[in-house]
C-alpha positions in Angstrom: 12.1 32.3 25.7 14.0 30.9 28.6 12.7 32.7 32.3 16.2 34.0 33.6 16.0 34.9 37.1 16.8 38.6 35.7 13.7 38.5 33.9 11.8 37.1 37.0 13.4 40.2 39.3 11.9 42.5 36.8 8.4 41.6 36.1 7.4 41.2 40.0 8.9 44.7 40.4 6.4 45.5 37.7 3.7 43.7 39.1 4.2 45.3 43.0 3.2 48.9 41.7 0.1 47.8 39.6 -3.4 47.2 40.4 -5.0 44.9 39.5 -6.3 41.1 40.6 -4.4 38.8 38.2 -1.0 39.2 36.8 0.8 37.1 34.1 3.7 36.7 32.2 2.8 35.6 28.9 5.1 34.6 26.0 4.0 34.3 22.2 5.3 34.1 18.3 3.8 37.7 17.9 5.0 41.1 18.8 2.7 42.5 21.8 1.5 46.6 21.9 0.3 48.1 24.6 -3.6 48.3 25.4 -6.2 46.4 25.2 -5.7 42.9 23.9 -8.5 41.1 21.7 -6.8 37.9 21.2 -8.3 34.3 22.5 -5.8 31.5 23.9 -7.1 28.1 22.1 -8.0 24.7 23.8 -5.1 22.0 23.2 -5.8 18.6 23.6 -2.4 16.5 23.2 -0.2 19.2 22.0 -2.9 20.1 19.3 -4.7 23.1 18.9 -8.5 22.2 18.8 -9.7 26.0 17.5 -12.1 26.6 20.4 -11.4 29.9 21.7 -10.9 30.0 25.6 -12.7 33.3 27.2 -9.5 34.9 27.4 -5.7 34.7 27.0 -3.5 32.7 28.7 -0.4 33.5 31.1 1.7 32.1 34.1 0.5 33.9 37.5 3.3 35.9 38.4 2.3 35.4 42.3 2.3 31.9 41.8 4.7 29.5 43.1 5.4 28.4 39.4 6.8 32.1 38.2 10.5 31.1 38.2 13.2 30.0 36.9 13.6 26.5 35.6 16.9 24.7 36.9 16.4 22.3 34.0 16.9 25.1 31.4 13.3 24.9 30.5 11.7 27.6 27.4 8.4 29.3 26.6 7.5 28.9 22.9 8.0 32.3 21.5 10.3 35.4 21.3 7.9 38.0 22.3 7.5 38.4 26.2 4.8 41.0 28.1 3.1 41.6 31.3 -0.9 41.0 30.5 -2.8 41.9 33.6 -6.6 42.1 34.2 -9.3 42.0 37.0 -11.4 39.2 35.8 -9.3 35.6 35.1 -10.1 32.2 35.5 -7.4 29.1 36.1 -6.4 26.9 33.5 -5.2 24.1 33.2 -1.5 23.8 33.5 0.2 24.9 36.7 0.2 28.2 37.6 -1.8 29.2 34.5 -4.7 32.1 34.6 -6.8 33.0 31.9 -7.4 36.9 32.0 -10.6 37.7 30.2 -9.9 41.4 30.1 -6.4 41.1 29.0 -4.2 44.6 28.8 -0.6 44.2 28.3 1.0 46.6 30.8 4.7 46.2 29.8 6.4 44.3 26.7 9.8 42.8 28.7 10.7 41.3 25.1 
């Protein structure tokens, strides 16, 4: 999925109305359902899934400077996108990444 200016503006508009400490944009290969998520993201090592689970779900922090369309056409892996929020998170290894430990899907984008 390509992150466009329209998607960024839509997500930021929705995020402004939410009352959560952490709000992220997540793209994945499996459709989203509204509500609490039981899924846990995995640790990746040089492009390989280690099978080790993280303490939550990875997402791009919509409040970070990294949540913007890329001028280089960078895409996220997967066809399904959603706004995932929670009140507990830690920073991930990638720029702008957060790992939300109490994730709730609050809006399905695609």
